[in-house]
C-alpha positions as CSV (number, residue, x, y, z in Angstrom):
1,X,17.1,273.4,164.1
2,X,18.4,271.1,161.4
3,X,19.3,267.4,161.7
4,X,17.5,265.6,164.4
5,X,17.1,262.0,165.6
6,X,13.6,260.5,165.5
7,X,12.6,256.9,164.6
8,X,9.1,257.1,163.1
9,X,8.7,253.3,163.5
10,X,8.7,253.7,167.3
11,X,6.0,256.4,167.4
12,X,2.4,255.7,168.1
13,X,1.4,257.2,164.8
14,X,2.2,260.0,162.4
15,X,0.7,262.8,164.5
16,X,3.6,262.8,166.9
17,X,6.1,262.6,164.1
18,X,4.5,265.6,162.3
19,X,4.8,267.7,165.5
20,X,8.5,266.7,165.8
21,X,9.1,267.6,162.2
22,X,7.4,270.9,162.5
23,X,9.4,271.7,165.6
24,X,12.7,270.9,163.7
25,X,11.8,272.8,160.5
26,X,12.3,276.3,159.3
27,X,8.9,277.5,158.0
28,X,9.6,279.8,155.2
29,X,7.1,282.0,153.3
30,X,7.9,283.0,149.8
31,X,5.8,285.4,147.7
32,X,5.8,284.2,144.1
33,X,4.0,286.4,141.5
34,X,1.9,287.8,144.3
35,X,0.9,284.4,145.7
36,X,2.1,283.0,149.0
37,X,4.0,279.8,149.1
38,X,4.8,277.9,152.3
39,X,8.0,275.8,152.5
40,X,9.3,273.7,155.4
41,X,13.1,273.3,155.4
42,X,15.4,271.0,157.4
43,X,19.2,270.8,157.7
44,X,19.9,274.2,156.3
45,X,23.5,274.5,155.2
46,X,23.9,271.0,153.8
47,X,25.9,270.7,150.6
48,X,22.9,269.8,148.3
49,X,19.3,270.9,148.2
50,X,16.5,268.4,147.6
51,X,13.1,269.7,146.7
52,X,10.0,267.6,147.6
53,X,6.7,268.1,145.7
54,X,3.8,266.2,147.3
55,X,0.8,264.5,145.6
56,X,-2.7,265.8,144.9
57,X,-4.9,266.6,147.9
58,X,-1.7,266.6,150.0
59,X,0.9,268.8,151.6
60,X,4.4,268.5,152.8
61,X,3.2,265.8,155.2
62,X,3.0,263.3,152.3
63,X,6.8,263.0,153.1
64,X,6.3,262.6,156.8
65,X,8.1,259.3,157.0
66,X,11.0,260.3,154.7
67,X,12.2,263.7,155.8
68,X,14.2,262.5,158.8
69,X,16.4,260.2,156.7
70,X,16.6,262.6,153.7
71,X,17.6,265.5,155.9
72,X,20.7,263.5,157.0
73,X,22.2,264.1,153.6
74,X,20.3,267.1,152.1
75,X,19.0,270.5,152.8
76,X,15.4,269.4,152.4
77,X,12.8,271.9,151.0
78,X,9.2,270.5,151.1
79,X,6.7,272.8,149.4
80,X,3.0,273.1,150.0
81,X,2.2,273.3,146.3
82,X,0.1,276.3,145.4
83,X,-3.6,275.5,146.1
84,X,-2.8,272.9,148.7
85,X,-1.8,272.9,152.3
86,X,-1.0,276.4,153.6
87,X,0.0,277.9,150.3
88,X,-2.3,280.2,148.4
89,X,-4.3,279.2,145.4
90,X,-3.2,281.5,142.6
91,X,-6.0,283.4,140.8
92,X,-7.8,281.5,138.1
93,X,-5.6,278.4,138.6
94,X,-7.6,275.2,137.9
95,X,-4.9,272.6,137.0
96,X,-1.2,271.8,137.1
97,X,-0.2,273.9,134.1
98,X,-1.5,277.0,135.8
99,X,0.8,276.5,138.8
100,X,4.0,276.2,136.8
101,X,5.0,280.0,136.6
102,X,4.5,280.3,140.4
103,X,6.6,277.2,141.2
104,X,9.3,278.2,138.8
105,X,9.6,281.6,140.5
106,X,9.6,279.9,143.9
107,X,12.4,277.5,142.8
108,X,14.5,280.3,141.5
109,X,14.4,282.0,144.9
110,X,15.0,278.7,146.7
111,X,17.9,277.7,144.4
112,X,19.6,281.1,144.5
113,X,21.1,280.4,141.0
114,X,21.9,276.7,141.5
115,X,20.3,273.8,139.8
116,X,18.2,271.6,142.1
117,X,17.4,268.0,142.8
118,X,13.6,267.7,142.6
119,X,11.6,264.7,143.7
120,X,7.8,264.7,142.9
121,X,5.2,262.3,144.0
122,X,2.1,261.7,141.8
123,X,0.6,265.2,141.1
124,X,3.8,266.7,142.3
125,X,5.8,264.6,139.9
126,X,3.6,265.8,137.1
127,X,4.2,269.4,138.2
128,X,8.0,268.7,138.3
129,X,7.7,267.4,134.7
130,X,6.1,270.6,133.5
131,X,8.8,272.6,135.3
132,X,11.6,270.5,133.9
133,X,10.2,271.1,130.4
134,X,9.6,274.8,130.7
135,X,12.6,275.8,132.9
136,X,15.2,273.1,132.3
137,X,18.0,275.2,133.7
138,X,16.4,275.0,137.2
139,X,16.7,271.2,137.6
140,X,19.8,269.1,137.9
141,X,18.1,265.7,138.6
142,X,14.5,264.6,138.6
143,X,13.1,261.8,140.7
144,X,9.5,260.8,139.7
145,X,7.4,258.8,142.2
146,X,4.3,257.1,141.0
147,X,3.5,259.9,138.5
148,X,0.3,260.1,136.4
149,X,-0.2,261.4,132.8
150,X,1.7,258.7,131.1
151,X,-1.2,257.6,128.9
152,X,-1.7,254.5,130.9
153,X,-4.8,255.4,133.0
154,X,-7.1,252.4,133.2
155,X,-10.6,252.1,134.7
156,X,-11.4,255.0,137.1
157,X,-11.0,254.1,140.7
158,X,-14.1,253.9,142.9
159,X,-13.4,256.9,145.1
160,X,-16.0,258.4,147.3
161,X,-16.8,262.0,148.1
162,X,-17.7,263.8,151.3
163,X,-21.2,265.2,151.7
164,X,-22.2,267.9,154.1
165,X,-24.8,265.7,155.9
166,X,-22.3,263.0,156.8
167,X,-21.5,262.2,160.4
168,X,-17.9,262.2,161.6
169,X,-17.8,258.4,161.5
170,X,-19.1,258.4,157.9
171,X,-16.5,260.9,156.9
172,X,-13.8,258.8,158.4
173,X,-15.1,255.8,156.5
174,X,-14.8,257.7,153.2
175,X,-11.2,258.7,153.9
176,X,-10.3,255.1,154.8
177,X,-12.0,253.8,151.7
178,X,-10.2,256.2,149.4
179,X,-6.9,255.4,151.0
180,X,-7.4,251.7,150.5
181,X,-8.6,252.1,146.9
182,X,-6.0,254.5,145.7
183,X,-3.1,255.2,148.0
184,X,-2.1,252.1,150.1
185,X,-2.0,248.4,149.2
186,X,-2.3,247.1,152.8
187,X,-5.4,248.3,154.7
188,X,-3.5,247.5,157.9
189,X,-1.1,250.4,157.2
190,X,-3.9,252.8,157.9
191,X,-4.3,254.0,161.5
192,X,-5.8,257.0,163.2
193,X,-2.8,259.1,162.4
194,X,-3.1,258.3,158.7
195,X,-6.7,259.2,158.7
196,X,-6.1,262.5,160.5
197,X,-3.3,263.3,158.1
198,X,-5.5,262.6,155.1
199,X,-8.4,264.6,156.4
200,X,-6.3,267.6,157.2
201,X,-4.8,267.6,153.7
202,X,-8.0,266.9,151.7
203,X,-9.8,269.7,153.5
204,X,-7.2,272.2,152.3
205,X,-7.3,271.1,148.6
206,X,-8.5,274.0,146.6
207,X,-7.4,272.9,143.1
208,X,-10.6,270.9,142.4
209,X,-10.8,270.7,138.6
210,X,-7.6,268.7,137.8
211,X,-7.9,266.8,134.6
212,X,-4.4,266.8,133.0
213,X,-3.2,263.9,135.2
214,X,-5.7,261.6,133.4
215,X,-4.0,262.1,130.0
216,X,-0.5,261.7,128.5
217,X,1.1,265.1,129.1
218,X,4.4,263.6,130.4
219,X,4.8,261.5,127.2
220,X,5.2,264.8,125.4
221,X,6.9,266.9,128.0
222,X,9.8,264.4,128.7
223,X,11.2,265.2,125.3
224,X,12.1,268.6,126.6
225,X,13.8,267.5,129.8
226,X,17.5,268.1,130.0
227,X,18.4,266.3,133.2
228,X,18.9,262.7,134.4
229,X,15.7,261.1,135.5
230,X,15.0,258.4,138.1
231,X,11.7,256.7,138.8
232,X,10.3,254.9,141.9
233,X,7.1,253.0,141.9
234,X,5.2,250.8,144.3
235,X,4.7,247.3,142.9
236,X,0.9,247.5,143.7
237,X,0.3,251.1,142.7
238,X,-3.5,251.1,142.0
239,X,-2.9,253.3,139.0
240,X,-0.5,250.9,137.4
241,X,-1.1,247.4,138.7
242,X,0.2,244.9,136.2
243,X,1.5,247.6,133.9
244,X,4.9,248.6,135.3
245,X,6.8,247.3,132.2
246,X,4.7,249.6,130.1
247,X,5.2,252.4,132.6
248,X,9.0,252.1,132.3
249,X,8.7,251.9,128.5
250,X,6.7,255.1,128.5
251,X,9.7,257.0,129.9
252,X,11.9,256.1,126.9
253,X,12.1,259.7,125.6
254,X,14.0,261.0,128.6
255,X,17.4,260.3,130.2
256,X,16.1,257.6,132.5
257,X,18.9,256.3,134.7
258,X,17.0,254.1,137.0
259,X,13.5,252.6,137.5
260,X,13.0,251.0,140.9
261,X,10.0,249.0,142.0
262,X,9.3,248.5,145.7
263,X,7.6,245.2,146.4
264,X,4.1,245.0,148.0
265,X,3.8,248.8,148.2
266,X,0.9,250.9,146.8
267,X,0.7,254.3,145.2
268,X,1.8,256.3,148.3
269,X,5.0,254.2,148.3
270,X,7.2,256.6,150.3
271,X,4.7,256.3,153.2
272,X,3.7,252.6,153.1
273,X,7.3,251.4,152.5
274,X,9.2,254.3,154.0
275,X,12.4,252.4,154.9
276,X,12.7,250.8,151.5
277,X,11.9,254.0,149.8
278,X,14.5,256.0,151.8
279,X,17.1,253.4,151.0
280,X,16.2,253.6,147.3
281,X,16.7,257.4,147.3
282,X,20.0,257.0,149.2
283,X,21.1,254.4,146.6
284,X,20.4,256.8,143.7
285,X,22.6,259.5,145.1
286,X,25.3,257.0,146.2
287,X,25.6,255.7,142.7
288,X,25.9,259.2,141.4
289,X,28.8,259.8,143.7
290,X,30.5,256.6,142.6
291,X,30.1,257.5,139.0
292,X,31.8,260.9,139.6
293,X,34.6,259.5,141.6
């Protein structure tokens, strides 16, 4: 297990890629404050660890098109955040702040005393922001990808829900609609593999009452961060269309070292524009090495 060669662009869809990634991964179970966490790990033994925290209603598969490239340079640890994927929902947890103690303990075990590079997408970035504020000694570098809770939430998106009486075709239509409205800028980027991935993740979302993401929690929390911060956004992120200048300005109270915008990509930027995103992350760490040399 470890580094492997697989070109996602040459696969039929993401289902094959997920199977390949699962086959190459170490699946590690950690018990944190009595609650089970599931991690998938690639390239064990690399010099640096990179922690991946997925978005809401997701799992480690939110990074399906990134792990191969990232694991060339890092020991990649992708968490199923508590309450999502295969990880337990902690007792009485209803929103991101309730998950922080569990994730902090998990990161302590993963890090084995070392500070960690943490990259969080959307809800996962919000979670990373809470962790960076409450346990700053755990994080060496924070990469935020399309994060919410910056006080810039506009008109609510017209997302649809699943009803018990719906047919399979109707359910699929709902998943496609929601992906088009919130997650991806180009409807042509959605195929059967995308829909299956989304369905499998949404069905395992047990943290249903999330509200903090709609507010401005990160505006306050960033004052307590003690690490360099990088940000990556899709140009057409449905949560921030036309407001990326304000978005960058909202991160003025942290040590923001870079703010990259990937053209023509939506909220789920690391999926829709995987090559550009992976190159962007590579550039961030390459520049760090140059600064240190």
